[in-house]
C-alpha positions in Angstrom: 20.6 -1.7 6.9 21.1 -4.9 4.8 18.0 -5.8 2.9 18.0 -9.3 1.6 15.0 -9.9 -0.9 13.3 -13.5 -1.0 11.7 -14.1 -4.3 10.1 -17.4 -4.7 8.6 -18.0 -8.3 6.6 -20.3 -10.2 6.5 -20.5 -14.3 6.5 -16.6 -14.6 9.7 -15.7 -16.2 8.1 -12.6 -17.8 7.4 -11.3 -14.3 10.2 -12.2 -12.8 12.5 -10.5 -15.1 10.6 -7.1 -14.6 10.5 -7.9 -11.0 14.1 -8.2 -10.7 14.5 -4.7 -12.8 12.3 -3.1 -10.4 15.0 -4.2 -8.1 17.4 -3.0 -9.6 16.3 0.2 -10.1 15.9 1.0 -6.5 17.3 4.3 -5.7 18.4 2.2 -2.3 20.0 -1.4 -3.5 19.2 -4.1 -1.5 21.8 -6.1 -0.3 21.0 -9.1 -2.0 18.5 -10.8 -3.8 17.6 -14.7 -3.2 15.4 -16.4 -5.7 13.4 -19.6 -5.2 12.0 -22.1 -8.3 9.4 -24.1 -7.6 9.3 -25.1 -10.8 10.9 -27.8 -13.1 10.3 -26.3 -16.3 11.2 -22.8 -15.9 13.8 -20.7 -17.7 14.7 -19.2 -13.7 18.3 -20.3 -14.2 19.0 -18.8 -17.3 17.1 -15.4 -16.5 19.6 -15.2 -13.3 22.7 -15.9 -15.6 22.3 -13.3 -17.8 21.3 -10.8 -15.1 23.8 -11.1 -12.8 26.4 -9.5 -14.0 24.3 -6.1 -14.1 23.3 -6.9 -10.4 26.9 -7.7 -9.5 28.0 -4.2 -11.0 25.2 -2.6 -8.5 26.6 -4.2 -5.6 23.7 -6.4 -5.5 24.1 -10.4 -5.2 21.9 -12.1 -7.0 21.3 -16.1 -6.3 19.1 -18.9 -7.2 17.9 -22.2 -5.5 16.0 -24.4 -6.6 13.0 -25.8 -4.4 12.5 -29.9 -4.1 8.6 -28.4 -4.2 6.3 -26.4 -5.2 4.8 -24.5 -2.3 5.6 -20.8 -1.6 5.9 -21.1 1.8 8.7 -23.5 2.0 10.5 -21.8 -0.9 10.1 -18.4 1.5 11.5 -20.4 4.5 14.1 -21.8 2.2 15.2 -18.2 0.8 14.9 -16.4 4.4 17.6 -19.3 5.9 20.1 -18.4 3.2 19.8 -14.5 3.8 22.6 -12.6 5.4 21.5 -9.2 5.2 19.9 -7.3 8.4 16.0 -7.2 7.1 14.2 -10.0 4.8 11.8 -8.7 2.8 9.5 -11.0 0.5 8.0 -10.4 -2.9 6.0 -12.3 -5.1 7.4 -12.6 -8.7 4.9 -10.1 -10.0 5.9 -7.4 -8.1 6.9 -3.7 -9.6 8.5 -1.7 -6.6 8.3 2.2 -7.0 11.9 3.6 -7.7 12.5 4.6 -3.6 10.1 2.2 -2.1 13.2 0.7 0.1 14.8 4.2 0.5 11.7 5.5 2.2 
């Protein structure tokens, strides 16, 4: 089963990085991760660009999308409409998962 993870974010760059690393350390890796940026001022695109190769090495696609308005609901819907996996999981940008979360 391919898991797509959608993460809306708004000006919480450090939290987002920690969340992404917790996904990278999963025993069952997600198929893809879609980060939806709700902010005009954060450095989310730069974070995604810096981490993209680490995810690619583990066969996880990491995508960036810019949301036109600051809305968690709209960001989740945007992300869900772009997924290609069998199952869509929604995470907040400050969530840290146990390494076996998706496996179990």
